[in-house]
C-alpha positions in Angstrom: -0.1 0.0 0.1 1.5 3.4 -1.0 2.2 5.6 1.4 2.6 9.6 1.4 6.4 10.4 2.5 6.6 10.4 6.1 4.3 7.0 6.8 1.0 9.4 7.2 -2.3 7.4 6.1 -4.4 8.8 3.6 -8.1 8.5 4.6 -10.9 9.7 2.3 -14.4 10.1 3.8 -17.0 9.6 1.4 -21.0 10.9 2.7 -23.8 9.9 0.4 -27.3 11.8 -0.3 -28.9 13.7 2.4 -25.8 13.7 4.7 -25.4 17.6 3.7 -28.5 18.3 5.8 -26.9 17.0 8.5 -27.9 19.0 11.7 -31.2 19.8 10.2 -32.7 16.7 8.9 -34.4 14.9 11.5 -32.3 16.0 14.6 -34.6 13.7 16.6 -32.8 10.8 14.8 -29.5 12.2 13.3 -28.6 14.7 15.8 -27.8 18.1 15.6 -24.4 17.8 14.6 -23.6 19.3 11.0 -21.4 17.3 8.7 -18.9 20.5 8.4 -18.8 19.9 12.3 -17.8 16.3 11.7 -15.5 17.1 9.1 -13.8 19.9 11.3 -13.5 17.3 14.2 -12.4 14.3 11.8 -9.5 16.5 10.7 -8.3 17.6 14.1 -8.7 13.9 15.0 -6.6 12.9 11.7 -4.2 15.4 12.6 -3.7 13.6 16.3 -3.5 9.9 14.6 -1.3 10.8 11.9 -4.0 10.7 9.0 -4.4 13.1 6.1 -8.1 13.3 5.7 -10.3 14.4 2.9 -13.9 14.5 2.1 -16.5 14.6 -0.2 -20.4 14.4 -0.3 -22.3 13.0 -3.5 -26.1 12.9 -3.8 -25.8 10.8 -6.7 -24.9 7.1 -6.9 -23.4 7.3 -9.9 -20.9 10.3 -8.7 -20.7 8.1 -5.5 -19.1 5.7 -7.5 -17.1 7.8 -9.5 -15.6 9.5 -6.5 -14.4 5.8 -5.3 -12.7 5.0 -8.8 -10.9 8.6 -8.8 -9.5 7.3 -5.3 -7.6 4.3 -6.5 -3.9 5.0 -6.1 -4.5 7.9 -4.0 -6.2 6.9 -0.7 -5.2 4.1 2.0 -8.8 3.8 3.2 -12.2 5.1 2.9 -14.9 5.9 5.6 -18.0 5.4 3.4 -21.4 6.4 4.9 -23.3 5.9 1.6 -26.9 6.8 3.3 -29.5 4.9 1.8 -26.9 3.3 -0.9 -26.0 1.5 1.5 -29.2 -0.8 2.0 -29.3 -1.1 -1.8 -26.3 -0.1 -4.0 -24.4 -3.1 -5.8 -22.7 -0.3 -7.8 -21.3 1.4 -4.8 -20.1 -2.1 -3.2 -18.7 -3.1 -6.4 -16.6 -0.3 -7.1 -15.6 -0.3 -3.4 -14.1 -4.3 -4.0 -13.1 -3.0 -7.4 -10.2 -0.4 -5.8 -9.0 -2.6 -3.4 -8.9 0.1 -0.7 -9.8 -1.1 2.7 -13.1 0.7 4.1 -15.3 0.9 7.0 -19.4 1.3 6.6 -20.1 4.4 8.8 -23.5 5.2 10.2 -24.9 7.5 12.6 -27.9 5.5 13.8 -28.1 1.9 14.4 -29.4 0.5 10.7 -30.1 -2.9 12.9 -32.9 -1.0 15.0 -34.3 0.5 12.3 -37.1 -0.2 9.6 -36.7 -3.6 8.3 -35.3 -2.0 4.8 -32.5 -0.1 6.4 -31.6 -3.4 8.2 -29.5 -5.0 5.5 -26.6 -3.4 4.2 -25.3 -4.6 0.8 -21.6 -3.0 1.6 -21.0 -4.8 4.5 -19.7 -8.0 3.4 -17.0 -6.1 1.6 -15.8 -3.7 4.7 -13.5 -4.1 6.9 -15.7 -3.3 9.6 -19.1 -1.6 10.2 -19.5 1.3 12.7 -23.2 2.2 13.6 -25.5 3.8 16.3 -23.0 6.2 17.8 -24.3 9.2 16.4 -21.3 11.5 15.1 -18.8 9.8 17.3 -19.3 7.0 14.8 -17.0 8.9 12.6 -14.4 9.3 15.2 -14.6 5.9 16.0 -14.0 4.5 12.2 -11.4 6.9 11.8 -9.7 5.6 15.2 -10.2 1.8 13.9 -8.9 2.2 10.5 -6.3 4.3 10.9 -4.6 1.9 13.7 -5.3 -1.2 11.3 -3.3 0.9 8.3 -0.6 2.0 10.1 -0.4 -1.7 11.6 0.1 -3.4 7.9 3.2 -1.1 7.3 
């Protein structure tokens, strides 16, 4: 796995549809933290962990697939919150498997305690790990876990 000089891991955070509405969309379910606040926190945590963290958010399935393809050779790991596409998109799952970049599937809510259609993930089988149910802290936990795993694989 290619690393930048200095041994820092490169982790891309990809968010799917409606995550740009965090903080205002159903706060009783998703909390009041905005996506911008999550990103700011992850940048700070990334510095602490020796990880360079980048972000993107896409509403369309094809845009997410294109973003994943663009990471080939440029990222060591991915935090992936595909939103509702997590439950349906074989295209996103195939893109993640196709670039062979370890990824952690992230969800703010516990998808296994939600509606039946949200209890199945199309991505989970290909994921290194799944972190869900801790609100915005799900991202922190996922970044800590993935950065640690990638660092141990030097």
